[in-house]
N, C-alpha and C positions, 0 to 999 in steps of 0.2 A: 504494500500500500504506500503510495507516494505521500509526501508531507502535505500536499494540497488536498488529497483525499482525507487525510487525518483531520485537517482543519475543517473541512466541510462536514465531516461526521460530528465533530465537536460542536460546531455551530448548530447543526440539525438537532442534536441532543439538547442543547441549551434552549432552542426555540420550542421544543416539545413541552407542553404543559405537564409539569411534574408536581402533583399535589403535595408530596412530602417536602420537596424543595420550597414550594410556595408557603406552606405552613411554617417551615423553619425560618424563612426570610422574615415573616411577620413576628415570629418568636424572638429572633435575634434583634429586630428593631425595637420590640417592646423591652427587651433586656437593656438595650442601649438607652432608651428613654428613662427607664427606672434607675439605672446606674447614674446617669447624668443628673437627674433630680436629687438623688441622694447626696451627690458630692459638689454640685455647682450652685453656689449662692445666687449668682447673677441670673441663672435660668429661673430660679424661684421668683426673683424680683420681676423679671420680664413676664412671667406667667401671671403674677398678681396684677400687674398693670394691664395685661391683656383682658383679664376678667373684669377689671374696672371699665375698660373701654367698652366691652360687651354690655355691661350693666347700664352705663351711661348711654350707649347706643339705643337701647330699648326705652330708657327713661326719656331721652330727648327726641325720640322718634326720627332717627337719621334716615335718609333716603336709601333706596336700593343701591344706587351707585356708591354712596358713602359707606354702606355696609361692605360692598365688594372691596373698596379701597382699604378700609380698616382690617378686614380679614386677610387680605393679601399682605399688608404690612405686618400684621401679627405673625403670619406664617414666615415671612422673610426674616423678622427679628429672631424668632425661635430657631429657624434653620441656621442662621448665622451663629447663634449661640451654640448650637449642637456642633457645627463645623469647627468653631473655635475650640470647643472642648476636645474634639477629636484631634485637632492639631496639637493642643497642649499635651495630651496623653502621648501622642506619637513622638513629640520632641523630647518629653521626659524619658521615654523609653530609649530613644536613640542617643540622647546626650544627658546621662544622669548627672554629670558635672556641669557647673555653670560655664557656658560658652557664649561669646558675643553673638554668634549666628543663631544659636538656640534662642537666646533672649530676643533678638530681632524678629525671628519667626513668630514667636508667641506674641510679641508686641504688635506686629502687623496684623495678625489674626484678630487680636482684641480691637484694633483700630477699625477693622471691618464691621464688627458688631457695633461699635460706637457710632460709626457713620450711619448705618441703617437705623439705629435707635434714634439718633437726632433727627433724621429725615422723617421718621415715623412720628416723633413727638411734634415736630412743626406741622406736619400734615394733620395730626390730631387737633392741634390748636385751631387750624384753619377750619376744620369741620365742626368742632364742638364749641368753640368760643362764641361765635355768633348765636348759636342755639341756646347756650347757657345765658348769655346776656338777655336774649329775648325772653327766656323763661323767668329770669329774675326780675325783669322789668314789669312783668304781668303780676307779680306778687305784691 
């Protein structure tokens, strides 16, 4: 069997729906979520803020499009935090001793979370502040 045939066979096998592999992929993802929530303070903070956004979204009756924007940004912030956590774990494994490149790698990953968090916060203010002001002016 040629190497090309081996590659095609592997690809076919991966494309075939395998219930055990599918269940395992969800199981491993759930384990990753659980582990991250146990160890990462910032993930808990972002989740708390996400819950607040959802509660205020219902309370202030944001529009369909505003919901989509909020949910997309919540997903992006949480995803960035999970990726940041994965990068930190990998760097710690690869470089147990303090190294300037390891520090830079972790700092840059954290900066990515900060950027999407700030953009999300600004977007949240744009969406919620006028509605909050309107609500308070009616009181």
